[in-house]
N, C-alpha and C positions, 0 to 999 in steps of 0.2 A: 548500878541500877536500881537493885534493890533499896538503897537509902533514898533515892527520890521519890519511890513510890511511898515510902513511909512518910516523908516530908508532905507529898500529897495529901496522903491520909490526915496527917494533921492538919494541914490547911483548912479542912472541912470544919474542924471543931474550933481552931483558933486562929486569928491573923497572924500571929508570929510565925507559924508554921509557913503560910503563903509567903512572907517575908523573908524568911530563911530559904525557902526554895528558890525565889527569885534572886537572892543575894549570892547563893552559891552557883545557880545558873550562869548570871552574868559575870561571876569570877571565873567559872570555867572558860565561858565564850572569850573572855579578855587574855587569858592564858593561852587559848588556841590561837587567836589572833596575832598574839606579840609573836609565838612561835612561828607562825606562818611568815610574818612580816619579816621576823629576822633572818630566814632562810632565804626569803627572797632577795632581801639586802645583801646577803652575802654572796648569792649567785649572781646578782645583777654587777658585782663590783668586777668580777672575774671577766 
């Protein structure tokens, strides 16, 4: 969580910080969504 705060602080000084923050955020959301969908797909099969 500390890394996210640092990325947000960088975002105030440069646009690349905001881009990296959103890129990491979406990457994490995609990972969570795929993991959730995978477990749902497995449980649905049984």
